C-alpha positions as CSV (number, residue, x, y, z in Angstrom):
1,M,19.5,-10.3,-1.1
2,P,18.1,-6.4,-1.7
3,N,18.0,-3.5,0.8
4,I,13.7,-2.7,0.3
5,A,11.8,0.1,1.3
6,F,7.9,0.4,1.8
7,L,7.0,3.2,-0.3
8,P,4.1,5.8,0.4
9,L,1.6,7.2,-1.3
10,P,3.0,10.3,-3.0
11,S,2.3,13.5,-1.1
12,D,0.9,15.4,-3.5
13,T,-1.6,12.8,-4.7
14,V,-2.9,12.4,-0.7
15,A,-2.6,16.3,-0.9
16,R,-5.2,16.6,-4.2
17,L,-7.3,14.0,-2.6
18,R,-7.5,15.9,0.6
19,N,-9.0,18.6,-1.2
20,G,-11.7,16.9,-2.8
21,G,-10.1,15.2,-5.7
22,A,-11.2,12.4,-7.5
23,D,-10.6,9.2,-7.1
24,A,-10.1,5.5,-9.0
25,Y,-13.5,6.0,-10.0
26,G,-13.9,9.8,-9.9
27,Q,-15.5,10.4,-6.8
28,P,-14.1,12.5,-4.4
29,P,-13.5,10.6,-1.3
30,E,-15.9,9.7,1.6
31,R,-14.9,11.0,4.8
32,A,-15.1,9.1,8.0
33,V,-14.4,9.0,11.7
34,S,-11.4,6.8,12.9
35,K,-12.4,3.8,15.4
36,G,-7.9,3.2,15.5
37,S,-6.2,0.4,14.4
38,G,-8.7,-1.3,12.0
39,N,-8.1,1.8,9.5
40,P,-4.3,2.3,8.0
41,C,-3.3,5.1,6.1
42,R,-1.5,4.6,3.0
43,H,0.3,7.9,3.5
44,C,2.0,7.6,6.7
45,L,1.9,3.9,6.8
46,D,0.4,4.1,10.4
47,F,-2.6,3.9,11.8
48,V,-5.6,6.6,11.4
49,P,-5.7,7.5,15.5
50,E,-9.4,6.8,17.0
51,G,-11.7,9.7,16.5
52,A,-9.1,11.6,13.7
53,E,-11.1,12.4,10.7
54,M,-10.2,9.9,7.8
55,L,-11.0,9.3,3.6
56,I,-11.9,6.5,2.6
57,L,-11.4,6.1,-1.2
58,A,-10.7,3.6,-4.3
59,H,-7.2,3.8,-5.1
60,R,-5.7,2.0,-8.2
61,P,-1.7,1.5,-7.6
62,F,-0.8,1.6,-11.3
63,G,0.2,4.2,-13.8
64,E,-2.4,3.0,-16.6
65,L,-5.7,0.6,-16.9
66,Q,-5.1,-3.2,-17.8
67,P,-6.3,-6.0,-16.7
68,Y,-3.6,-6.8,-13.7
69,A,-4.5,-2.8,-12.4
70,E,-6.1,-4.0,-9.2
71,T,-8.8,-1.7,-7.8
72,G,-9.7,-1.3,-4.3
73,P,-10.6,0.6,-1.1
74,I,-8.2,2.5,1.0
75,F,-8.0,5.3,4.4
76,L,-6.3,8.3,4.6
77,C,-5.5,10.9,7.5
78,G,-8.1,13.2,7.1
79,E,-5.4,16.0,8.1
80,A,-2.0,16.0,7.1
81,C,0.2,13.2,8.1
82,T,3.9,12.9,7.3
83,A,5.0,10.5,4.5
84,W,6.6,7.1,5.8
85,E,10.4,7.4,5.4
86,A,11.8,5.0,8.2
87,D,13.6,1.7,7.6
88,G,11.6,-1.5,8.3
89,I,8.3,-2.9,8.7
90,P,5.7,0.0,8.8
91,P,3.3,-0.2,11.5
92,I,0.3,-0.9,9.3
93,L,1.3,-4.2,8.5
94,T,1.5,-5.6,12.0
95,S,-2.3,-5.5,12.5
96,S,-2.9,-8.7,10.4
97,P,-1.7,-12.1,10.9
98,D,-0.6,-12.6,7.3
99,Y,0.0,-10.3,3.9
100,L,-0.6,-11.2,0.6
101,L,2.4,-10.1,-1.4
102,K,3.0,-10.3,-5.7
103,G,5.8,-9.6,-7.6
104,Y,5.3,-7.4,-10.4
105,T,7.2,-6.6,-13.6
106,A,8.5,-3.3,-14.9
107,D,5.3,-3.6,-17.2
108,E,2.5,-3.6,-14.2
109,R,1.7,-7.0,-14.8
110,I,1.9,-9.7,-12.7
111,R,4.6,-12.0,-13.0
112,Y,2.1,-15.4,-11.8
113,G,3.8,-17.9,-9.4
114,T,4.7,-14.9,-7.0
115,G,1.2,-14.4,-5.1
116,R,1.7,-15.9,-1.9
117,V,0.1,-15.5,1.5
118,V,2.6,-14.9,4.0
119,P,2.9,-15.0,7.8
120,R,3.3,-11.1,9.1
121,D,7.0,-11.9,10.0
122,E,7.6,-13.3,6.5
123,V,7.1,-9.7,4.3
124,E,10.4,-8.8,4.5
125,S,11.7,-11.6,3.9
126,Y,9.8,-12.8,1.1
127,A,9.9,-9.1,-0.7
128,K,14.0,-9.3,-0.7
129,T,13.0,-13.3,-2.1
130,L,10.8,-11.5,-5.2
131,L,13.1,-8.6,-5.8
132,D,16.4,-10.3,-5.8
133,R,14.9,-11.6,-9.2
134,P,15.8,-9.3,-11.9
135,E,12.0,-9.2,-14.0
136,I,10.4,-8.4,-10.7
137,A,9.9,-4.6,-10.6
138,F,8.0,-4.4,-7.2
139,V,5.8,-5.8,-4.6
140,D,2.5,-5.4,-3.5
141,V,1.2,-5.8,-0.5
142,R,-2.3,-7.0,0.4
143,S,-4.4,-7.6,3.1
144,A,-5.0,-11.6,3.2
145,R,-8.6,-11.2,4.4
146,N,-10.2,-8.2,2.1
147,N,-7.1,-8.0,-0.7
148,C,-6.9,-3.8,-0.1
149,F,-3.5,-2.2,-1.4
150,Q,-1.6,-1.7,1.8
151,T,2.0,-0.5,0.9
152,R,3.8,-1.3,-2.3
153,I,7.7,-2.4,-1.7
154,V,11.2,-1.8,-4.4
155,R,14.7,-2.5,-4.0
156,A,16.1,0.6,-1.3
157,A,18.7,3.6,-3.6
158,G,21.9,2.2,-1.8
C-alpha cells in the first residue's frame, strides 16, 4: 500500500482569492464570519476559528473544464493561515461520521466503481486501496452530506 498525503489548496491560489481574485464562477469570494467547526478551511485543513473572518467561494479542483470537473462551495480562512503539511488525517476530516471518496485518472476523469461513502476512520485505508491501483492518480474527498470538496489525496513522495 502506498503512503498518502492530503493536499491543501495551493498557497498562491489562496492568496489570490484573499486579495479578491475570481473564484471558479468568476466572482470575488464572499466574506463572512465563521461559526466554528462547521467551516473547514481548504488551505490549513483545519476549521476557521469561531468569530474569525472567512471566505466562501466556488471551487473547481480540476485543471480544465470537462464533464467530471465538479464545482462547489468551499471555505477559506479570511486571514493568512499555514498550508497543511502534516502526516495523518487533517482536522477537517473529523467533523462528519463519513465522507465520499472517488478515484480519478491522470486525465482527471472519475474511475467508475471507485466512489464510495466511507466512515471517517476508513478514509486513509480506502484512499490507499484506490491509490494502490496504477490507473488512479488521485482521490478526492467530499462531504457525504453536501458533496463539498474537502481535500485531495495523492501518493506521498518517498
